[in-house]
Each structure stands twice: as structure tokens, then as C-alpha cells.
Residue, then its C-alpha position, 0 to 999 in steps of 0.5 A: m314319274t321318277d324314283a325320287t322321293s320327298f326325302n331324297p329328290h336326287k336319288e338318281e344321282d345318289e345311286g351312281y355315287l353309291a354304286a361307285e362307292a361299292g366298286r361298281r364300274l361306270s358301264d354297270n349303269p342300269c338306266p337306258r342310255g339317253t335318259i335323264r336317269h342315265a345322265e344323273w347316275q353317271r354324274g353321281w358315279q363321276r363325282k365319287s370317282d373324282e373325290t376318290r382320285r383327289a383323296v389319293r393324290l392328296g395322300r388321304v387314302 
């Protein structure tokens, strides 16, 4: 069973995204390595990081 809810089926991915937004590092991933949650957390974190880099490169930040 996952922590996903009917309101937010992608909670694991969102956790990583929100952590990156809050300034947490990728190494702060609270999920055990080798689990789906670990991968989803990293994917969300990476997506936010990519958005930030892209915005800086385009001069939007």
C-alpha cells in the first residue's frame, strides 16, 4: 500500500518536487534506496531542479 490518495495519486513524485522547492538536497530522500517511492521522489526532485535551471538560463529568476 502506498501513501497515494484518491486526491493525489502521484504523491510520491510531488514529495520530491516540493522538497526541492523547499531547498532540500537530493541526498535528503527519506525513502529507502531501491524502492519505487525512492525513484518517484528523485524524479520529482529532478523535475523541479530542471525547471529551476531552465528558468535561470532564460533569465526568469
